C-alpha positions in Angstrom: -47.5 23.4 33.4 -48.2 22.6 37.0 -46.4 19.5 38.1 -49.1 17.1 39.7 -46.9 14.0 40.0 -45.9 14.4 36.3 -43.2 11.8 36.4 -45.6 9.3 38.0 -48.0 9.7 35.2 -45.7 9.9 32.3 -46.5 6.8 30.1 -44.7 6.8 26.9 -41.7 8.5 25.1 -42.0 8.9 21.5 -38.7 10.3 19.8 -37.9 11.3 16.2 -34.6 10.0 14.4 -32.8 13.2 13.8 -29.4 12.2 14.9 -25.9 12.5 13.5 -23.6 10.6 16.0 -21.0 12.7 17.6 -19.1 9.8 19.0 -19.4 8.1 15.5 -19.0 11.2 13.4 -18.2 9.7 9.8 -18.7 6.4 8.1 -14.9 5.7 8.3 -15.2 6.0 12.2 -18.2 4.0 12.2 -16.9 1.4 10.0 -13.7 0.8 12.1 -15.2 1.7 15.5 -11.8 2.9 17.0 -10.8 6.2 15.7 -9.0 8.2 18.2 -5.5 7.5 16.8 -6.8 7.2 13.1 -8.7 10.6 12.8 -7.0 12.2 10.0 -9.5 14.5 8.1 -12.3 16.8 9.1 -14.2 14.3 11.1 -11.3 14.6 13.6 -13.3 17.5 15.0 -15.2 14.9 17.2 -12.9 12.0 17.7 -9.5 13.7 18.1 -9.1 17.4 17.1 -5.3 16.7 16.8 -6.2 14.9 13.6 -7.2 17.9 11.8 -3.7 18.6 11.0 -3.8 15.9 8.3 -6.0 18.1 6.2 -4.2 18.9 3.0 -5.4 22.2 2.2 -9.2 22.8 1.9 -11.5 19.7 2.6 -15.2 19.5 2.4 -17.3 16.5 4.0 -21.1 16.0 3.5 -22.9 13.2 5.6 -26.3 11.6 5.2 -27.8 8.7 6.8 -30.8 6.4 7.5 -32.1 4.8 10.7 -34.0 1.6 11.3 -36.4 1.2 14.0 -38.9 -1.5 14.7 -38.5 -2.9 11.2 -39.2 0.4 9.4 -36.5 2.8 8.0 -36.5 6.6 8.4 -34.5 8.9 6.1 -32.4 9.7 4.5 -31.5 12.8 6.4 -28.7 15.3 6.0 -26.5 14.9 8.8 -23.8 17.5 8.6 -21.5 19.5 6.5 -17.8 20.0 7.5 -15.3 22.3 6.0 -11.7 22.4 7.0 -8.7 24.4 6.1 -4.9 23.9 6.8 -2.8 27.1 7.2 0.8 26.3 6.7 2.1 22.9 7.6 1.6 23.6 11.3 -2.1 24.7 11.8 -5.5 23.7 10.8 -9.1 24.8 11.4 -12.6 23.3 10.9 -16.2 24.3 11.2 -19.2 22.0 11.2 -22.9 22.7 10.7 -25.0 19.7 11.8 -28.7 20.2 11.4 -29.2 16.5 11.7 -27.3 16.4 15.1 -30.3 16.4 17.2 -32.3 14.1 19.6 -36.1 14.7 20.0 -38.3 13.3 22.8 -42.1 13.6 23.0 -43.2 12.8 26.6 -46.9 12.2 27.4 -48.3 13.8 30.4 -51.3 13.6 32.9 -52.9 16.6 30.7 -53.7 14.0 28.1 -56.9 12.0 28.6 -59.9 10.9 26.7 -62.1 13.8 28.0 -59.5 16.3 27.4 -58.2 15.2 24.0 -58.9 17.7 21.4 -58.4 16.7 17.7 -55.2 18.2 16.2 -53.9 19.2 19.7 -52.6 15.9 21.1 -48.9 16.7 20.2 -49.3 20.1 21.8 -50.1 18.5 24.9 -46.7 16.5 25.2 -43.6 17.9 26.6 -40.9 18.2 24.1 -37.2 17.6 25.0 -34.8 18.5 22.2 -30.9 18.0 22.3 -28.9 19.5 19.4 -25.4 20.0 18.5 -25.5 22.0 15.4 -22.3 24.0 15.6 -18.8 22.7 16.3 -15.3 24.0 15.6 -11.8 22.6 15.8 -8.2 23.7 15.8 -5.0 21.7 15.5 -1.3 22.5 15.5 1.8 20.4 14.6 4.1 20.7 17.7 6.9 18.5 16.3 7.6 16.1 13.4 5.9 13.3 15.5 3.4 15.2 17.8 0.1 17.1 16.9 -2.5 18.7 19.5 -5.9 20.0 18.9 -9.0 21.4 20.6 -12.6 21.5 19.6 -15.7 23.3 20.9 -19.2 22.0 20.5 -22.2 24.2 21.3 -25.0 22.0 22.5 -28.5 23.4 22.8 -31.1 21.7 25.3 -34.5 22.8 25.3 -37.8 21.8 27.0 -41.2 22.8 25.6 -43.7 22.5 28.6 -47.4 22.7 27.7 -50.2 24.4 30.0 -53.9 24.0 29.5 -56.5 26.4 30.7 -60.1 25.6 30.6 -62.7 28.4 30.7 -66.4 27.3 30.1 -66.4 26.1 26.5 -62.8 27.5 25.8 -59.6 25.5 26.0 -56.4 27.6 26.0 -52.9 25.8 25.3 -49.8 27.7 25.9 -46.4 26.4 25.7 -43.3 27.6 28.0 -39.9 27.1 26.7 -36.8 26.4 28.8 -33.3 26.5 27.5 -30.1 25.2 28.8 -27.2 26.0 26.3 -23.7 24.3 27.0 -20.3 24.9 25.6 -18.1 21.8 25.7 -14.5 21.8 25.0 -12.4 18.8 24.1 -8.6 18.5 23.6 -6.5 15.8 21.9 -3.0 14.6 21.1 -1.6 12.4 18.4 1.9 10.9 18.8 3.5 9.1 15.8 5.9 7.0 17.9 7.0 4.6 15.2 6.3 4.4 11.3 3.9 1.7 12.2 2.4 2.8 15.5 0.5 6.0 16.4 -1.1 6.7 19.7 -4.0 9.2 20.4 -5.6 10.7 23.7 -8.6 12.7 23.7 -10.0 14.5 26.8 -13.7 14.8 26.3 -15.9 17.4 28.0 -12.7 19.0 29.5 -14.4 22.2 30.1 -18.2 22.7 30.3 -19.8 26.2 30.4 -23.5 26.9 30.8 -25.3 30.1 30.0 -28.3 29.2 32.1 -30.0 26.0 33.6 -33.3 24.3 33.4 -35.7 24.9 36.3 -35.2 22.6 39.1 -38.2 20.5 38.2 -36.7 19.8 34.7 -33.1 19.3 36.0 -33.2 15.4 35.7 -33.4 16.0 31.8 -30.2 18.0 31.6 -27.4 16.1 29.7 -24.7 14.3 31.6 -21.5 15.9 30.4 -19.2 13.9 32.6 -15.5 14.3 31.8 -13.6 11.3 30.5 -10.4 10.3 28.8 -10.3 8.2 25.7 -7.1 6.6 24.6 -6.4 4.7 21.2 -3.8 3.0 19.3 -3.3 2.6 15.6 -1.1 -0.3 14.3 -0.1 -0.8 10.7 1.6 -4.1 10.3 1.4 -4.0 6.5 1.1 -1.1 4.1 -2.3 -1.9 3.1 -3.7 -3.2 6.6 -4.3 -1.5 9.8 -5.9 -2.4 13.2 -7.1 0.2 15.8 -8.4 0.0 19.4 -9.8 2.5 21.8 -10.6 2.6 25.4 -12.2 5.4 27.6 -12.5 5.9 31.4 -16.4 5.3 31.1 -15.5 1.6 30.6 -16.2 1.8 27.0 -14.0 0.1 24.3 -13.9 -0.3 20.4 -11.6 -2.1 18.2 -11.6 -2.8 14.5 -9.5 -3.2 11.3 -9.3 -1.9 7.7 -7.9 -3.5 4.6 -7.0 -1.6 1.5 -7.7 -4.1 -1.2 -6.8 -1.7 -4.0 -6.0 1.9 -4.3 -9.6 2.4 -5.2 -11.4 0.0 -2.4 -10.9 -0.3 1.3 -13.1 -2.3 3.5 -13.6 -1.8 7.3 -15.1 -3.6 10.3 -15.6 -2.5 13.9 -16.6 -3.7 17.3 -18.2 -1.8 20.2 -18.1 -2.9 23.7 -19.8 -1.5 26.7 -18.5 -2.9 30.2 -20.2 0.0 32.1 -23.7 -1.5 31.4 -22.7 -5.1 31.3 -23.5 -5.6 28.0 -20.0 -6.4 26.6 -20.6 -6.4 22.8 -22.8 -3.5 22.4 -22.7 -3.3 18.5 -20.8 -4.3 15.3 -20.1 -2.3 12.2 -18.9 -2.6 8.7 -18.1 -0.3 6.0 -16.3 0.3 2.5 -14.5 3.3 1.2 -14.1 4.2 -2.5 -11.2 6.5 -3.4 -11.3 8.6 -6.7 -8.2 10.7 -6.1 -9.3 13.9 -4.4 -12.8 12.5 -3.8 -13.7 9.8 -1.3 -17.1 8.0 -0.8 -17.7 6.1 2.3 -20.4 3.9 3.5 -21.0 2.2 6.8 -23.6 0.1 8.7 -23.8 0.2 12.5 -25.9 -2.7 14.1 -26.9 -2.9 17.8 -27.6 -6.2 19.6 -29.9 -4.9 22.1 -32.6 -2.7 20.7 -35.1 -2.5 23.9 -34.4 1.2 24.1 -33.7 2.0 20.4 -37.1 1.7 18.9 -40.3 3.6 19.0 -42.3 3.8 22.1 -39.3 3.6 24.5 -40.5 3.7 28.3 -39.4 7.2 29.8 -37.7 5.2 32.6 -35.0 4.5 30.2 -34.4 8.2 29.6 -34.3 8.9 33.3 -32.1 5.9 34.0 -29.5 6.4 31.3 -29.8 10.0 30.4 -28.2 11.6 27.4 -24.4 12.0 27.4 -23.8 12.3 23.6 -26.2 13.8 21.3 -25.5 11.1 18.7 -24.3 7.9 20.3 -26.3 7.1 23.3 -28.8 4.5 24.6 -31.4 5.4 22.0 -29.2 5.5 18.9 -30.6 3.0 16.4 -29.3 0.8 13.7 -28.1 3.2 11.0 -26.6 3.4 7.5 -24.2 6.3 6.9 -22.9 7.6 3.7 -20.5 10.7 3.1 -18.7 12.4 0.5 -15.3 14.0 1.0 -13.6 16.4 -1.4 -10.1 17.7 -1.2 -10.0 21.3 -2.7 -7.6 24.1 -3.1 -4.0 23.1 -3.6 -5.0 19.9 -5.1 -1.4 18.5 -4.7 0.8 20.0 -2.0 4.3 18.3 -2.1 4.8 16.0 0.8 8.2 14.6 -0.3 11.3 16.0 -1.9 14.1 14.2 -4.0 17.4 15.2 -2.4 19.6 13.4 -4.9 19.7 10.5 -7.5 22.5 8.2 -7.8 22.8 6.0 -10.9 24.3 2.8 -9.8 25.3 1.5 -13.2 25.6 2.0 -16.8 23.1 0.2 -19.1 24.4 -2.4 -21.4 21.7 -3.3 -24.0 22.4 -7.0 -24.2 21.8 -7.3 -20.5 18.9 -4.9 -20.4 16.6 -7.2 -18.6 18.6 -7.5 -15.4 17.5 -3.9 -14.6 13.9 -5.2 -14.1 15.0 -6.7 -10.8 18.5 -5.0 -10.1 18.3 -1.4 -8.9 19.6 0.9 -11.6 19.5 3.9 -9.3 18.8 4.8 -5.7 16.8 8.0 -4.9 17.3 9.7 -1.5 13.7 11.0 -0.6 12.7 13.2 2.4 9.3 13.5 4.1 8.9 17.4 4.0 5.4 17.2 5.6 4.4 16.9 9.2 2.6 13.7 8.7 3.6 10.1 8.0 3.3 9.3 4.0 3.9 6.5 1.7 6.4 7.4 -0.9 6.6 5.7 -4.4 9.5 6.5 -6.7 9.2 6.2 -10.4 11.8 6.1 -13.2 11.3 6.7 -17.0 13.4 6.9 -20.2 11.9 8.3 -23.3 11.9 5.9 -26.3 13.2 2.9 -24.7 10.5 2.4 -21.9 6.8 2.0 -22.5 5.9 3.5 -19.2 7.7 4.5 -16.0 8.4 1.8 -13.5 7.2 2.7 -9.9 8.5 1.2 -6.6 6.3 -0.2 -3.7 5.2 2.3 -1.2 7.8 3.1 1.4 6.3 4.3 4.7 8.0 7.4 6.0 7.7 9.4 9.3 7.7 13.2 9.3 11.2 14.6 8.5 12.5 11.1 7.7 14.8 10.6 4.7 15.3 7.3 2.9 17.2 5.9 0.0 14.8 4.1 -2.2 16.2 1.7 -4.9 14.5 2.0 -8.4 14.5 -0.5 -11.2 13.7 0.0 -14.9 11.9 -2.1 -17.6 13.3 -1.4 -20.9 11.9 -2.5 -24.3 13.8 -4.3 -26.9 14.2 -0.9 -28.7 17.2 -0.5 -26.5 19.0 -3.1 -28.7 19.0 -0.7 -31.6 21.4 1.6 -29.9 24.6 1.0 -31.8 27.1 3.3 -29.9 27.5 4.8 -26.4 25.1 7.7 -25.7 23.9 9.7 -22.7 20.2 9.9 -22.3 17.8 11.8 -20.1 16.1 9.9 -17.4 13.1 11.3 -15.5 13.0 10.4 -11.7 10.0 11.4 -9.7 8.3 10.8 -6.2 4.7 10.5 -5.5 3.3 10.6 -1.9 -0.4 10.9 -2.4 -3.1 9.4 -4.6 -3.2 12.3 -6.8 -1.8 12.1 -10.3 0.8 14.8 -9.9 4.2 14.3 -8.7 5.5 15.6 -5.4 8.9 16.1 -6.9 10.8 15.3 -9.9 14.3 15.2 -11.1 16.2 14.7 -14.3 19.4 12.7 -14.4 21.7 11.3 -17.1 21.9 7.7 -17.9 24.9 6.1 -19.7 23.7 3.7 -22.3 26.3 1.6 -24.1 26.2 0.3 -27.6 24.5 -3.1 -28.4 27.7 -5.1 -28.5 29.3 -3.3 -25.5 30.0 -5.7 -22.4 31.0 -4.7 -18.9 33.2 -7.5 -18.3 31.1 -9.3 -15.8 30.8 -13.0 -16.5 27.3 -13.1 -15.2 26.0 -10.8 -17.9 27.9 -12.5 -20.8 25.1 -15.1 -21.0 22.8 -12.4 -22.2 24.7 -12.3 -25.6 23.7 -16.1 -26.0 21.0 -16.1 -28.6 19.9 -19.7 -29.6 16.6 -18.6 -31.1 18.3 -16.4 -33.7 17.4 -17.7 -37.2 20.8 -18.0 -38.5 22.0 -20.0 -35.4 19.0 -22.3 -35.8 19.7 -22.7 -39.5 23.3 -23.4 -39.0 22.8 -26.3 -36.5 19.9 -27.8 -38.4 21.8 -27.9 -41.7 25.1 -29.3 -40.1 23.3 -32.1 -38.2 21.1 -33.1 -41.1 24.2 -33.5 -43.3 25.9 -35.7 -40.8 22.9 -38.1 -40.0 25.0 -41.1 -41.1 27.5 -40.2 -38.3 24.8 -40.6 -35.7 23.0 -43.7 -36.9 25.1 -46.1 -34.9 25.9 -43.9 -31.9 24.9 -45.1 -28.5 21.9 -43.2 -27.3 23.6 -42.2 -24.2 26.4 -40.3 -26.0 24.3 -38.8 -28.8 24.4 -35.4 -27.3 28.2 -35.7 -26.9 28.6 -36.7 -30.6 26.2 -33.8 -31.7 28.4 -31.5 -29.9 31.5 -32.9 -31.6 30.0 -32.6 -35.0 28.7 -28.9 -34.5 32.2 -28.0 -33.1 34.1 -29.3 -36.0 32.0 -27.5 -38.7 32.1 -24.3 -36.5 35.9 -24.5 -36.2 36.2 -25.1 -39.8 34.5 -21.8 -40.9 35.9 -19.5 -38.1 39.1 -17.9 -37.2 40.0 -16.9 -33.6 41.3 -13.5 -33.2 43.5 -13.1 -30.4 42.0 -10.3 -28.0 42.5 -11.0 -24.4 39.5 -9.9 -22.4 39.7 -6.4 -20.8 37.6 -4.9 -18.1 35.3 -3.5 -20.7 34.9 -5.3 -24.0 33.0 -5.7 -27.1 31.2 -8.9 -27.8 29.7 -10.0 -31.0 26.3 -11.6 -31.3 26.5 -15.3 -32.7 24.9 -14.2 -36.1 27.6 -11.5 -36.2 30.4 -14.1 -35.5 29.0 -16.4 -38.2 28.8 -13.3 -40.7 32.3 -12.1 -39.8 33.7 -15.8 -39.6 35.8 -15.1 -36.5 36.0 -13.5 -33.2 37.9 -13.5 -29.8 37.5 -15.8 -26.9 34.3 -14.2 -25.8 32.8 -14.2 -29.3 33.6 -17.9 -29.8 32.2 -18.9 -26.4 29.1 -17.0 -26.9 28.5 -18.4 -30.6 29.1 -22.0 -29.8 27.1 -21.8 -26.5 24.1 -20.5 -28.6 24.5 -23.3 -31.2 24.5 -26.1 -28.3 21.6 -24.3 -26.6 19.5 -24.4 -29.7 19.5 -28.1 -29.8 19.0 -28.4 -26.1 22.6 -28.8 -24.8 23.3 -26.9 -21.6 26.6 -25.2 -21.3 28.4 -23.0 -18.7 31.1 -20.3 -19.0 34.4 -20.8 -17.2 35.6 -17.3 -16.4 39.6 -17.1 -15.6 41.0 -14.0 -14.2 44.6 -14.7 -12.8 45.0 -12.5 -9.8 48.6 -11.7 -10.8 47.8 -11.0 -14.6 44.0 -9.8 -14.6 44.7 -8.3 -18.1 45.0 -11.9 -19.4 41.4 -12.9 -18.5 40.0 -15.7 -20.4 36.7 -17.5 -21.1 35.9 -21.1 -22.2 33.1 -23.6 -22.0 31.7 -26.4 -20.1 29.5 -28.7 -22.1 26.9 -31.0 -20.6 27.1 -34.3 -22.1 24.1 -35.6 -20.5 25.8 -38.7 -19.3 25.4 -40.0 -15.7 28.7 -40.4 -13.6 28.7 -44.2 -14.2 28.6 -43.7 -17.9 31.6 -41.4 -18.1 33.7 -44.4 -19.4 31.7 -44.1 -22.6 33.5 -40.9 -23.6 36.9 -41.2 -21.6 38.6 -43.4 -19.2 40.7 -40.4 -17.9 38.7 -38.7 -15.0 40.8 -35.5 -15.5 39.4 -35.1 -18.9 35.8 -34.4 -17.5 33.9 -32.9 -14.4 30.9 -34.3 -12.5 28.6 -31.4 -11.6 24.9 -30.7 -11.3 22.8 -29.5 -14.1 19.9 -27.1 -14.0 17.4 -30.0 -12.8 19.7 -30.9 -9.8 21.2 -34.0 -11.5 24.8 -35.0 -11.5 26.1 -35.3 -15.1 29.3 -35.5 -16.9 30.5 -32.2 -18.3 33.6 -31.5 -20.5 35.8 -28.5 -20.7 36.1 -27.0 -24.4 38.5 -24.4 -25.4 36.7 -22.7 -28.2 39.6 -20.5 -29.4 41.5 -23.8 -30.6 39.5 -23.6 -33.9 41.5 -25.3 -36.5 42.8 -28.2 -34.3 39.1 -29.7 -34.0 37.0 -31.0 -31.3 39.5 -33.4 -29.6 42.2 -30.7 -29.2 39.7 -28.2 -28.0 38.6 -30.6 -25.4 42.1 -31.6 -24.2 43.2 -27.9 -24.1 40.1 -27.1 -22.1 40.4 -30.1 -19.6 44.1 -29.2 -19.0 43.3 -25.5 -18.3 40.4 -26.5 -15.9 42.7 -29.0 -14.1 45.6 -26.6 -13.8 43.8 -23.3 -13.0 40.8 -24.5 -11.4 42.1 -27.2 -9.2 45.9 -27.4 -8.8 46.3 -23.5 -8.6 43.2 -23.2 -6.4 41.3 -21.0 -8.9 37.9 -22.4 -8.0 38.4 -22.2 -4.2 40.0 -18.7 -4.3 37.3 -17.3 -6.6 39.5 -16.2 -9.6 38.0 -19.2 -11.7 34.1 -18.9 -11.6 31.5 -21.1 -13.4 28.3 -19.4 -14.6 25.5 -21.6 -16.2 24.0 -20.5 -19.4 20.2 -21.3 -19.8 19.4 -23.4 -22.7 16.6 -22.8 -25.2 
């Protein structure tokens, strides 16, 4: 076409909506805005090619989108398809085919006039500008346990179709001349995992630009502006399920956003786009969600621009000349858009990312105290991150027949190559109480570092489980033998108290609890016989119903049985554990019984302050407690009280047992 002041007569630009953003290459990136330090899948081919190293094996992503202009919607369009492959732990490669990554402009010229318009030929008389980035490739390499680098190449085709009209008598001949300016652009990026919660990323955009040919001089103003710039980003993960990210580049553009993983299935994202170069400050906002189905992800995002003066139909051509086109996708003409993508992880569906180095069982299991292992670690597992990326490891523990399901720890964030000792707990069922004698059982320990159902590594270890009556000698666990809800205990206490109602009729209400304790102990001691058996480091303890059936037991058995009886009628007790430092083999246990009396009522049971103790109950109130030696069976309640008070005063106070720790008091929860 002959240029007769073409620019002066250009009236309108009409452009199609075929665009898949290069700067915002996936719904995740769009949703959070800042992706330079966060890119960890095949979409990293645009944002930061170093992120390709996070591909597990084969990865496929398909993108589709819709755009919204002047109140109308256009699409959906197929944006792009990306396939990536990781070769060993240190190398990854990706290819993208993006038929939707184009930007078209139709420019009216001075050829078009009412007298020259020919039906069906109007569009042929417009200049056609097309920018497309259909092919891209990227490569990443793991340089160390904390550093990855990558490069990506983008092939950009620029094309101008210029119409020419020749009129000969009654004949109109329209020809079109096509001018091309293909460009290869090379980007480079790096990721640095400086801390478990902080990752830094830097990308050099348009680092190298190579042209095969140029537009004619008259069209040079329509060439893309591939200026070089640096973009830096930071990712901060203050919590396991929450992250924030920010980017800034040398063009004076910035983005920041955050993402919150509500469940393993659902993640929500929000992003903000700032453009200080054009003085707009807040240029756009975005939001998105991600749905995870193990090896498949579905992501959706929406991008909204505040200034749409150049983002609708019929944009003046001066906007094109003023702003130009830097990115094929994200530029001054990109419209509000809705993006959807499907990502599939293929090939080796579960590559081990973590390895169990050893398992250390921290304690044997005693059925009476099985519940403690729900919060007290039963083992610690040394786990190593054997991958070249940060992971979140969960450790599980399972024993067949005595657990309904495996218990699993919270996620532990681990840097590449890092090792960590992770404590595990176990939730046993009551079936464990049916184990009568000592046994060794196999326990399965596993580590999981991905969302896949398979384990990254598993190990079998042996767990020592004692018989139901075995006790480890720790006074803190003796209370687990206290079973006030046993039918035999409930029946015994109700029958005894019902038979002695007459002894309670004239009793002062304040001492009723004390009187009931006395009545129960007297009947308890009449029917039972103490069997001398000093407590050893490991011992056998009878359940209260067994003590009643056998009509006897040692100090542990008697204390547990009477504590159960009192707990069944709402009377609190505490074990007094005595382990003489010079004679630990003569360890002994007796009871403290809460009378419920306030300190100013202590005289109602005794005028001798050495026969009782003032201490706080479970509600924080100070009450009167009496020591009771349960092994003194035949002498009755008063003697048991006297012996207990004397022991407490001598051992606990005079000999300093309470201060020095060889006399301990452990409260027993009541029913």
